[in-house]
ROZA-880963 format. One line per 4 residues: number of its first residue (from 1); for each residue x, y, z negated of C-alpha. Coordinates in Angstrom, 2 decimals, decimal comma, padded with zeros to 5 digits, always signed. Last residue first. Layout:
residues N
NUM	X:Y:Z; ...
end
This chain:
residues 686
686	+018,90:+029,83:-000,27; +016,40:+032,04:+001,53; +017,70:+035,40:+002,64; +015,86:+038,57:+001,76
682	+014,56:+041,60:+003,64; +011,46:+039,97:+005,17; +011,01:+037,68:+002,19; +007,91:+039,35:+000,81
678	+008,17:+043,11:+001,02; +006,14:+043,43:-002,18; +003,64:+045,89:-003,61; +002,57:+047,57:-006,84
674	+000,63:+050,78:-006,49; -000,35:+052,63:-003,34; +001,89:+051,79:-000,44; +003,36:+054,45:+001,84
670	+001,89:+055,23:+005,26; +002,14:+054,61:+008,96; -000,40:+055,76:+011,54; -002,39:+052,70:+012,51
666	-001,01:+050,64:+009,63; -002,25:+053,16:+007,09; -005,64:+053,27:+008,80; -005,98:+049,50:+008,44
662	-005,14:+049,71:+004,74; -007,81:+052,36:+004,19; -010,40:+050,23:+005,99; -009,56:+047,22:+003,80
658	-009,85:+049,34:+000,66; -013,26:+050,62:+001,69; -014,54:+047,16:+002,64; -013,47:+045,59:-000,69
654	-010,10:+043,88:-000,77; -009,90:+040,39:-002,34; -008,53:+038,57:+000,72; -007,70:+040,76:+003,71
650	-004,81:+039,70:+005,95; -003,31:+042,33:+008,27; -001,60:+040,75:+011,26; +001,14:+042,55:+013,16
646	+001,61:+041,94:+016,87; +004,16:+041,58:+019,66; +007,23:+042,13:+017,51; +010,38:+044,14:+018,26
642	+008,80:+047,26:+016,78; +009,03:+045,75:+013,32; +011,58:+048,12:+011,76; +009,83:+051,31:+012,88
638	+006,71:+050,13:+011,10; +008,44:+050,28:+007,72; +005,96:+052,48:+005,83; +003,06:+050,20:+006,81
634	+005,03:+047,11:+005,65; +003,17:+046,09:+002,48; +002,72:+042,59:+001,04; +000,14:+042,61:-001,69
630	+000,91:+041,51:-005,27; -001,57:+039,02:-006,74; -000,20:+036,07:-004,69; -003,13:+033,80:-003,82
626	-003,47:+030,12:-004,72; -005,52:+028,48:-002,00; -008,30:+025,92:-002,38; -009,04:+023,82:+000,68
622	-011,36:+025,05:+003,44; -010,32:+028,59:+004,40; -012,59:+030,40:+001,96; -011,43:+028,24:-000,95
618	-009,97:+030,92:-003,23; -007,83:+030,81:-006,36; -006,77:+034,23:-007,63; -003,54:+034,71:-009,53
614	-003,39:+036,90:-012,66; -000,05:+037,98:-014,03; +000,33:+037,63:-017,82; +004,04:+036,84:-017,85
610	+003,46:+033,13:-018,51; +001,14:+032,86:-015,52; -002,60:+033,43:-015,49; -004,95:+031,50:-013,20
606	-008,09:+032,99:-011,68; -011,43:+031,89:-010,25; -013,84:+032,64:-013,04; -015,76:+035,20:-010,97
602	-019,22:+033,74:-010,62; -018,12:+031,79:-007,57; -015,70:+029,97:-009,88; -018,51:+029,45:-012,39
598	-020,50:+027,64:-009,71; -017,54:+025,62:-008,39; -016,75:+023,85:-011,65; -015,10:+025,10:-014,85
594	-011,73:+023,37:-015,21; -011,53:+020,83:-012,37; -013,16:+023,33:-010,00; -010,63:+025,93:-011,10
590	-007,57:+023,70:-010,72; -008,62:+022,60:-007,20; -007,15:+019,20:-006,46; -006,98:+019,69:-002,69
586	-004,52:+022,54:-002,91; -003,06:+025,09:-000,50; -000,30:+027,06:-002,14; +001,26:+030,54:-002,19
582	-001,18:+032,34:+000,07; +000,02:+035,89:+000,68; -001,86:+038,86:-000,68; -001,89:+040,90:+002,48
578	-000,08:+043,01:+004,99; +002,45:+042,43:+007,76; +001,79:+038,77:+008,53; +004,09:+038,40:+011,48
574	+003,92:+038,34:+015,26; +005,33:+036,44:+018,22; +004,31:+036,28:+021,87; +005,24:+033,00:+023,62
570	+008,59:+031,68:+024,90; +010,16:+032,39:+021,50; +013,78:+033,38:+021,21; +013,81:+034,00:+017,48
566	+016,65:+036,48:+016,96; +014,37:+039,27:+015,71; +012,67:+036,77:+013,39; +016,00:+035,83:+011,81
562	+016,82:+039,47:+011,15; +013,30:+040,11:+009,86; +013,53:+037,42:+007,20; +011,84:+034,06:+007,57
558	+009,63:+032,58:+004,84; +006,68:+034,37:+006,43; +006,62:+031,61:+009,04; +005,95:+032,94:+012,53
554	+002,56:+034,11:+013,75; +002,38:+032,56:+017,20; +000,95:+033,18:+020,61; -000,84:+031,37:+023,42
550	-000,77:+027,81:+022,07; -001,00:+025,68:+025,20; +000,52:+022,50:+023,70; +003,71:+023,18:+025,65
546	+003,75:+026,62:+024,01; +003,58:+024,92:+020,61; +006,59:+022,82:+021,55; +008,44:+025,90:+022,74
542	+007,85:+027,60:+019,39; +009,34:+024,59:+017,63; +012,30:+024,78:+019,98; +012,72:+028,54:+019,39
538	+013,29:+028,21:+015,63; +011,44:+028,87:+012,36; +007,87:+027,78:+013,03; +006,13:+026,80:+009,81
534	+002,77:+025,76:+011,30; +001,38:+027,61:+008,28; +002,18:+030,91:+010,01; -000,89:+030,54:+012,26
530	-000,78:+029,67:+015,96; -003,39:+031,16:+018,29; -005,31:+028,98:+020,74; -007,50:+030,42:+023,51
526	-010,49:+028,11:+023,48; -011,24:+025,35:+026,02; -012,60:+022,66:+023,71; -009,78:+020,19:+024,47
522	-007,29:+021,99:+022,19; -009,54:+022,54:+019,18; -009,18:+019,12:+017,54; -005,52:+018,68:+018,44
518	-004,64:+022,07:+016,95; -006,89:+021,42:+013,95; -004,96:+018,25:+013,13; -001,53:+019,68:+013,86
514	-001,93:+022,43:+011,28; -002,51:+026,20:+011,21; -004,89:+026,83:+014,09; -006,54:+030,05:+015,28
510	-009,48:+029,95:+017,69; -010,46:+032,43:+020,41; -013,12:+032,66:+023,12; -016,50:+032,64:+021,40
506	-019,19:+033,12:+024,06; -022,32:+031,69:+022,43; -021,63:+028,30:+024,07; -018,21:+028,38:+022,45
502	-019,88:+028,90:+019,10; -021,91:+025,71:+019,60; -018,79:+023,81:+020,61; -017,05:+025,09:+017,51
498	-019,87:+023,89:+015,28; -019,86:+020,44:+016,87; -016,08:+020,15:+016,48; -016,34:+021,07:+012,81
494	-018,99:+018,38:+012,31; -016,78:+015,76:+013,97; -013,74:+016,79:+011,93; -015,70:+016,46:+008,68
490	-012,96:+014,92:+006,58; -009,41:+015,70:+005,50; -009,46:+018,90:+007,54; -006,81:+021,20:+006,08
486	-006,20:+024,95:+006,47; -009,70:+025,34:+007,86; -010,08:+026,95:+011,30; -009,94:+030,69:+011,85
482	-012,52:+031,55:+014,49; -011,29:+034,49:+016,59; -013,43:+037,46:+017,58; -011,89:+039,62:+020,33
478	-014,73:+039,18:+022,83; -017,26:+040,12:+020,15; -015,68:+043,59:+020,03; -018,96:+045,46:+020,14
474	-021,34:+043,30:+018,18; -022,57:+039,81:+019,08; -025,38:+039,82:+016,50; -026,37:+036,14:+016,53
470	-022,76:+035,03:+016,60; -021,78:+037,15:+013,60; -023,10:+034,80:+010,95; -021,51:+031,89:+012,84
466	-018,23:+033,80:+012,87; -018,51:+034,09:+009,07; -018,98:+030,32:+008,73; -016,01:+029,66:+011,02
462	-013,70:+031,80:+008,91; -012,80:+035,17:+010,48; -010,01:+036,34:+012,79; -010,25:+039,74:+014,48
458	-007,94:+040,25:+017,46; -006,43:+043,30:+019,18; -007,71:+045,65:+016,52; -008,82:+049,09:+017,72
454	-012,59:+049,12:+018,17; -013,67:+046,35:+015,82; -011,12:+047,55:+013,29; -012,50:+051,06:+013,46
450	-016,02:+049,71:+012,91; -014,74:+048,12:+009,67; -014,11:+044,41:+009,09; -014,26:+043,67:+005,34
446	-018,01:+043,02:+005,56; -017,41:+039,93:+007,69; -015,66:+038,24:+004,82; -012,34:+036,41:+004,65
442	-010,52:+038,75:+007,00; -007,63:+038,30:+009,43; -007,06:+041,52:+011,36; -004,69:+042,13:+014,25
438	-002,69:+045,22:+015,10; -000,71:+045,40:+018,33; +003,05:+045,70:+018,27; +004,74:+048,45:+020,29
434	+005,41:+047,56:+023,91; +006,01:+044,72:+026,36; +007,51:+042,37:+023,79; +010,57:+040,40:+024,91
430	+010,78:+036,79:+025,97; +012,90:+033,84:+024,97; +014,03:+030,99:+027,14; +015,45:+028,58:+024,60
426	+017,05:+025,73:+026,46; +018,72:+022,99:+024,51; +022,43:+022,32:+025,01; +022,54:+018,63:+026,00
422	+023,77:+016,21:+023,37; +023,76:+012,63:+024,57; +023,34:+010,13:+021,77; +023,25:+006,47:+022,72
418	+022,80:+003,98:+019,90; +025,40:+002,46:+017,64; +024,87:-000,92:+016,02; +027,79:-000,96:+013,65
414	+029,05:-004,43:+012,65; +027,81:-005,06:+009,13; +025,71:-008,10:+009,99; +028,54:-009,69:+011,93
410	+031,17:-009,03:+009,30; +028,92:-010,13:+006,47; +028,19:-013,35:+008,37; +031,94:-013,92:+008,49
406	+032,08:-013,45:+004,71; +029,12:-015,80:+004,28; +030,88:-018,51:+006,26; +034,12:-018,01:+004,37
402	+032,41:-018,46:+001,00; +030,27:-021,42:+002,09; +033,20:-023,23:+003,65; +035,32:-022,54:+000,57
398	+032,61:-023,89:-001,72; +032,38:-027,06:+000,35; +036,16:-027,45:+000,25; +036,22:-026,97:-003,52
394	+033,44:-029,53:-003,87; +035,72:-032,08:-002,26; +034,57:-033,79:+000,95; +034,05:-037,53:+000,68
390	+033,02:-039,99:+003,38; +031,44:-043,42:+003,01; +028,71:-042,88:+005,57; +029,00:-039,82:+007,78
386	+027,48:-036,61:+006,53; +024,79:-034,57:+008,30; +023,62:-031,94:+005,84; +020,83:-029,42:+006,35
382	+020,37:-026,57:+003,90; +017,32:-024,36:+004,18; +016,39:-020,93:+002,88; +019,67:-020,50:+001,03
378	+019,70:-017,01:-000,43; +022,06:-014,28:+000,69; +022,79:-010,80:-000,65; +025,71:-012,23:-002,66
374	+026,28:-012,58:-006,42; +024,73:-016,04:-006,45; +025,03:-018,04:-003,23; +025,23:-021,50:-004,79
370	+023,18:-023,31:-002,14; +026,24:-024,85:-000,49; +027,18:-026,74:-003,62; +023,70:-028,20:-004,19
366	+023,41:-029,04:-000,50; +026,64:-031,02:-000,63; +025,48:-033,00:-003,67; +022,11:-033,80:-002,03
362	+023,68:-034,70:+001,32; +025,91:-037,20:-000,50; +029,65:-036,94:-000,82; +030,98:-040,40:-001,48
358	+031,72:-041,43:-005,06; +034,09:-044,35:-005,59; +036,98:-044,37:-003,12; +035,43:-042,17:-000,44
354	+037,35:-041,99:+002,80; +038,51:-038,44:+003,21; +036,77:-035,64:+005,08; +038,50:-033,40:+007,61
350	+039,42:-030,00:+006,26; +037,31:-026,92:+006,92; +035,60:-025,26:+009,84; +033,47:-022,15:+010,09
346	+030,48:-021,53:+012,34; +028,62:-018,23:+012,61; +025,17:-017,12:+013,73; +023,53:-013,70:+013,71
342	+020,24:-013,31:+015,56; +018,29:-011,81:+012,67; +017,23:-015,21:+011,29; +020,36:-015,42:+009,17
338	+022,26:-018,32:+010,73; +025,08:-020,35:+009,12; +026,99:-023,23:+010,66; +029,35:-025,31:+008,51
334	+031,87:-027,65:+010,08; +034,06:-030,35:+008,51; +037,15:-030,97:+010,61; +037,04:-034,32:+012,44
330	+038,48:-037,74:+011,65; +035,29:-039,04:+010,07; +032,34:-036,75:+010,51; +030,93:-034,03:+008,24
326	+028,41:-031,58:+009,70; +026,86:-028,93:+007,48; +023,92:-026,78:+008,54; +023,09:-023,67:+006,52
322	+019,99:-021,52:+007,04; +020,17:-018,09:+005,49; +017,52:-015,81:+003,96; +018,67:-012,26:+003,39
318	+016,90:-010,46:+000,56; +018,73:-011,82:-002,46; +017,27:-009,79:-005,35; +019,96:-009,11:-007,90
314	+019,54:-010,64:-011,33; +022,72:-012,74:-011,43; +024,73:-009,77:-010,16; +023,92:-007,86:-013,38
310	+024,25:-004,13:-012,61; +020,91:-003,47:-010,89; +018,27:-004,91:-013,19; +020,89:-005,07:-015,95
306	+020,62:-001,27:-016,36; +016,93:-001,30:-017,26; +017,43:-002,11:-020,94; +019,69:+000,89:-021,35
302	+017,02:+003,22:-019,96; +014,14:+001,90:-022,07; +014,26:+003,77:-025,39; +015,63:+007,03:-024,04
298	+012,72:+007,18:-021,62; +010,11:+007,00:-024,39; +011,73:+009,97:-026,12; +011,49:+012,07:-022,98
294	+007,81:+011,25:-022,55; +007,21:+011,94:-026,25; +008,64:+015,42:-025,83; +006,26:+016,24:-022,99
290	+006,48:+016,27:-019,22; +003,34:+017,94:-017,99; -000,10:+016,72:-016,96; -003,10:+017,24:-014,69
286	-004,98:+014,47:-012,91; -007,34:+013,85:-015,84; -008,68:+017,37:-015,28; -010,65:+015,92:-012,37
282	-009,94:+014,96:-008,79; -011,49:+011,50:-008,70; -011,44:+010,70:-004,96; -009,77:+007,32:-005,60
278	-006,59:+008,03:-003,64; -006,47:+011,68:-004,69; -006,98:+010,85:-008,37; -004,43:+008,04:-008,62
274	-002,73:+009,54:-011,67; +000,13:+008,61:-013,99; +001,17:+009,37:-017,56; +001,79:+012,52:-019,57
270	+004,35:+013,56:-016,95; +006,18:+010,32:-016,34; +009,65:+008,81:-016,36; +011,33:+005,70:-017,80
266	+008,40:+005,10:-020,13; +005,80:+005,07:-017,37; +007,80:+002,50:-015,43; +008,26:+000,40:-018,54
262	+004,51:+000,44:-019,10; +003,80:-000,13:-015,42; +005,40:-003,57:-015,39; +003,63:-004,91:-012,32
258	+001,35:-007,96:-012,72; +002,32:-010,41:-010,02; +000,80:-010,73:-006,54; +004,15:-010,60:-004,76
254	+003,39:-007,09:-003,53; +002,69:-005,96:-007,10; +005,94:-007,44:-008,39; +007,89:-005,83:-005,56
250	+006,35:-002,44:-006,32; +007,17:-002,79:-010,02; +010,77:-003,79:-009,27; +011,24:-000,87:-006,89
246	+009,91:+001,56:-009,51; +012,03:+000,17:-012,36; +015,26:+000,14:-010,35; +014,67:+003,63:-008,97
242	+014,02:+004,99:-012,46; +017,15:+003,28:-013,78; +019,13:+004,81:-010,90; +018,49:+008,40:-012,02
238	+015,98:+010,66:-010,29; +016,58:+013,54:-007,85; +015,86:+011,32:-004,84; +012,59:+010,35:-006,51
234	+009,53:+009,47:-004,45; +008,74:+005,81:-003,75; +007,35:+004,93:-000,35; +005,23:+001,93:+000,56
230	+005,63:+001,33:+004,29; +003,49:-000,31:+006,96; +000,00:+000,58:+005,69; -002,55:-001,64:+007,42
226	-005,55:-000,94:+005,18; -005,21:-004,44:+003,67; -001,68:-003,57:+002,57; -002,96:-000,41:+000,96
222	-005,53:-002,49:-000,91; -002,79:-004,88:-002,05; -000,74:-001,92:-003,25; -003,56:-000,40:-005,31
218	-002,03:-001,09:-008,75; +001,19:+000,54:-007,41; -000,68:+003,72:-006,51; +001,09:+005,86:-009,11
214	+001,41:+009,62:-008,65; +003,04:+011,61:-011,42; +000,79:+013,88:-013,44; -000,10:+017,18:-011,88
210	+001,20:+020,62:-012,81; -000,56:+023,68:-011,37; -003,03:+024,17:-014,25; -000,39:+024,06:-016,95
206	-002,21:+025,59:-019,94; -005,50:+023,90:-019,10; -009,25:+024,51:-019,48; -009,94:+028,16:-018,64
202	-006,88:+028,09:-016,37; -003,34:+028,88:-017,51; -000,29:+028,74:-015,27; +002,55:+027,64:-017,54
198	+005,64:+026,40:-015,65; +005,62:+023,14:-013,67; +004,42:+025,05:-010,59; +007,73:+026,95:-010,63
194	+009,33:+023,79:-009,20; +012,62:+025,37:-008,03; +012,19:+023,98:-004,48; +015,54:+023,84:-002,67
190	+015,08:+021,67:+000,42; +014,37:+024,30:+003,07; +010,61:+023,78:+003,15; +010,70:+023,72:-000,64
186	+012,11:+027,22:-000,47; +014,19:+028,91:-003,14; +013,86:+032,70:-002,84; +012,41:+032,93:-006,37
182	+008,78:+033,99:-006,37; +008,17:+033,93:-002,62; +010,30:+030,85:-002,01; +009,08:+028,83:-004,99
178	+005,40:+029,55:-004,37; +005,51:+029,00:-000,62; +003,93:+025,54:-000,57; +002,38:+024,28:+002,69
174	+004,95:+021,66:+003,70; +003,63:+019,17:+001,18; +000,03:+019,86:+000,16; +000,30:+021,80:-003,06
170	+000,06:+020,48:-006,61; +003,08:+018,30:-005,96; +003,00:+014,71:-007,17; +006,22:+013,24:-008,54
166	+006,65:+009,53:-008,01; +004,88:+006,40:-006,79; +002,90:+005,04:-003,86; +003,76:+007,51:-001,11
162	+002,24:+006,25:+002,13; +003,84:+005,33:+005,45; +001,82:+004,59:+008,57; +003,48:+002,91:+011,55
158	+002,19:+004,37:+014,77; -000,32:+002,42:+016,88; -003,03:+004,81:+015,69; -006,70:+005,04:+014,75
154	-007,14:+002,14:+012,33; -004,24:+003,28:+010,15; -005,64:+006,82:+010,10; -009,08:+005,64:+009,04
150	-007,60:+003,40:+006,32; -005,66:+006,32:+004,87; -008,82:+008,44:+004,87; -010,80:+005,74:+003,10
146	-008,13:+005,30:+000,42; -007,99:+009,04:-000,14; -005,38:+011,37:+001,33; -003,74:+013,99:-000,91
142	-000,25:+012,47:-000,65; -000,05:+013,66:+002,95; +000,73:+010,84:+005,34; +004,22:+009,82:+006,42
138	+003,90:+009,14:+010,13; +005,96:+006,61:+012,08; +007,38:+006,06:+015,57; +007,27:+009,66:+016,74
134	+007,23:+010,13:+020,50; +005,80:+013,64:+020,73; +002,48:+012,37:+022,07; +002,15:+009,95:+019,17
130	+002,79:+012,87:+016,82; -000,06:+014,76:+018,50; -002,36:+011,80:+017,88; -001,38:+011,73:+014,21
126	-002,76:+015,22:+013,70; -006,16:+014,17:+015,02; -006,19:+010,95:+012,99; -006,03:+012,92:+009,70
122	-003,56:+014,03:+007,02; -000,44:+015,42:+008,66; +001,14:+018,04:+006,40; +004,40:+018,15:+008,40
118	+006,23:+017,96:+005,05; +004,94:+014,36:+004,83; +007,75:+013,69:+007,26; +007,23:+012,47:+010,82
114	+009,45:+009,41:+011,28; +011,71:+009,23:+014,31; +013,22:+006,08:+015,75; +016,45:+006,64:+017,63
110	+016,42:+005,18:+021,15; +015,73:+008,55:+022,79; +018,76:+010,18:+021,15; +019,20:+013,68:+022,58
106	+015,69:+014,36:+023,90; +013,77:+012,61:+021,11; +016,05:+014,22:+018,53; +015,53:+017,67:+020,05
102	+011,73:+017,49:+020,02; +011,63:+016,18:+016,47; +013,99:+018,97:+015,44; +011,72:+021,54:+017,08
98	+008,64:+020,13:+015,37; +010,43:+020,50:+012,02; +009,70:+017,98:+009,29; +011,97:+015,10:+010,28
94	+012,81:+011,61:+009,02; +015,50:+009,72:+010,93; +015,44:+006,00:+011,59; +017,61:+002,87:+011,57
90	+020,98:+004,56:+011,15; +023,42:+002,78:+013,46; +026,55:+004,58:+012,29; +027,23:+006,14:+015,70
86	+023,62:+007,32:+015,99; +023,65:+008,85:+012,53; +027,02:+010,53:+013,13; +025,78:+012,07:+016,37
82	+022,58:+013,19:+014,63; +024,55:+014,88:+011,86; +026,95:+016,63:+014,20; +024,10:+017,95:+016,36
78	+022,08:+019,11:+013,37; +025,12:+020,97:+012,06; +025,63:+022,63:+015,44; +021,93:+023,68:+015,48
74	+022,12:+025,35:+012,07; +022,28:+028,85:+013,59; +018,83:+028,27:+015,07; +017,25:+027,74:+011,68
70	+015,81:+024,30:+011,02; +012,86:+023,71:+008,71; +013,69:+020,75:+006,49; +013,29:+016,99:+006,79
66	+016,50:+015,68:+008,31; +016,36:+012,63:+006,03; +018,25:+009,55:+007,19; +016,49:+006,19:+006,99
62	+018,64:+003,16:+006,18; +017,39:-000,42:+006,47; +018,22:-003,08:+003,88; +019,19:-006,69:+004,62
58	+022,27:-006,75:+002,42; +024,73:-006,56:+005,29; +022,65:-003,72:+006,71; +022,97:-001,74:+003,48
54	+026,76:-002,10:+003,34; +027,14:-001,04:+006,97; +024,80:+001,94:+006,56; +026,82:+003,20:+003,60
50	+030,11:+002,66:+005,42; +028,84:+004,66:+008,40; +027,49:+007,48:+006,21; +030,65:+007,98:+004,14
46	+032,29:+010,65:+006,31; +028,97:+012,33:+007,10; +028,46:+012,76:+003,39; +025,99:+011,40:+000,82
42	+023,46:+012,92:-001,57; +024,11:+014,21:-005,10; +020,63:+015,73:-005,11; +020,10:+019,51:-004,98
38	+019,67:+019,54:-001,20; +016,61:+017,38:-001,60; +014,63:+018,26:+001,55; +017,49:+017,48:+003,90
34	+019,79:+019,31:+006,28; +022,59:+020,27:+003,90; +025,02:+017,44:+003,17; +023,74:+013,97:+003,96
30	+020,33:+012,72:+002,92; +018,90:+009,36:+001,90; +016,01:+007,03:+002,53; +016,20:+003,38:+001,56
26	+014,73:+000,26:+003,11; +013,54:-003,20:+002,07; +014,03:-002,50:-001,61; +014,79:-005,64:-003,64
22	+016,15:-004,66:-007,03; +019,82:-004,79:-006,04; +019,25:-002,55:-003,01; +017,38:+000,16:-004,90
18	+019,83:+000,13:-007,80; +022,83:+000,40:-005,49; +021,23:+003,33:-003,70; +020,54:+005,04:-007,03
14	+024,22:+004,66:-007,93; +025,34:+005,98:-004,53; +023,16:+009,07:-005,04; +019,77:+010,42:-003,95
10	+018,65:+007,04:-002,70; +014,86:+006,91:-002,72; +013,19:+003,55:-002,08; +011,05:+002,22:+000,77
6	+009,27:-001,05:-000,01; +008,21:-002,55:+003,30; +004,68:-003,64:+004,06; +003,98:-007,38:+004,44
2	+002,31:-008,07:+007,75; -001,13:-009,66:+007,75
end
């Protein structure tokens, strides 16, 4: 069975050095702006080639992060970055945006592309779409269990990468809008402010949105047995000592040794570690915050960790080298070195002398040639063919070894550029035919009024509510749309069966918000409608959805109206124009962990922030969602959204009378009643 790689974070040159010295097989890093850790020190386009060269010499691959949502005006920056990556011989790029994935495959077909965990892929169905797009690897959602990881590995030829250590977000990656809606700093754009680490009180916890750090290092052999190709460590914002400790622990676990988790916990943790998602134990034990004792523990171990990456005698020598020495009378001594990666060099030294008392023996020569300390190389095998009665000084042997390794450095560090042909991408936009239509997305059938049935263009309801309606088939049945779950970690077969049954009853429409449900619903013959959780922010992402037969698209509500107006989508575009917006989608439900599902249904389904605001938690759409308490309102700004094809009104906690009143306001225009928000439609994300 193949040994999985250890993939380490490199948020700075010092962290990179720590990762390499401690035995990482690969590192991931970002340059300048287009990466999900824009607050890290990062690297530059000018230093990228030298960084890749140094890593390749030392037997370490380099993965470049391009894992944010791309705005159309950032296309030139993407082009420059990809050209530099190809010229430098970067081994792989990591992307979140479907449009970026599409462009990279078109511009640099030989570049490997890894689908970031920000794409929220968590099941075999989502992975199949990535196969179709030409991805080489998928980074699974951190919320997957051991059984779910194994199922994905068994279902795909793609390499599967799994996070095994580091910070654990409360929200499924790529689906968090808490930071952007509360502070204009988007995790999908690389600037999450981590508001989830602040107090959000549940009946049983003061920080009900803060999870302990993930640690699957004790499960590494199980992950290996599942077929996982890459073990990823989170932490591009962390110091080099953290990287050194995490890489060392992963290497120990892979080698069958007992990993030093105590030191790892001391260097950084939030009240310890959790494996709750992996083991399906999503209890209060998963939750934790960084406390004073955690900080104090770190101060006691940091200095002791420095030698792991600063002492050349302790560095892990990753590159195995075979050395063959030939010493013959009257000829220059020759040393041939090969590294197993196709690189081979031969260097010559002085001719041997006739030995007076102590001839050079193969054992003595091998001992000299094996002294590769302070280099990335270790002597796998040393072969010595030495004529009888000959002597070659130790200084000459050392010089042969030194020059041979230097020449091997040159070969290994030679850039391996790959073709990159930039062709201006097409973005054939369209224009709405008239004023935007109104659509309704409701959680309960009772929220849909007769007026909505008559005048809404589309009415989206959860699958269970559509099943209630199927026996009645009211006026407007042809406009009913089944809203699929936000996440489908399990039960895809049952969901397919239910949809097929609804299709037989005449259901025509389905809305999808992740790649898994898109692939699941696509062959069933429904009209597909894209939800905002697909995070479309540019025309190339929209084009990809159009190629997958998605008929229309609700764009990301992280975009402002100016950006939306310029979005040249090939399919109709709309926005969420009313509603209490979902801020997170969570598998570790903070309410269930605190009081259980029964008390939640009894009304104990709220979290309270440090300012006293109350946030509902709701699981109508599958996983638990954290709901913004302040409704989005645009009914008094209808003249400013005339460029759109449709406006969707989302009803969450509204009673039927309130929902009907809102719908009337959007039919004719009207001011908000009480507190409201414009979301991000008039703001600019940082």
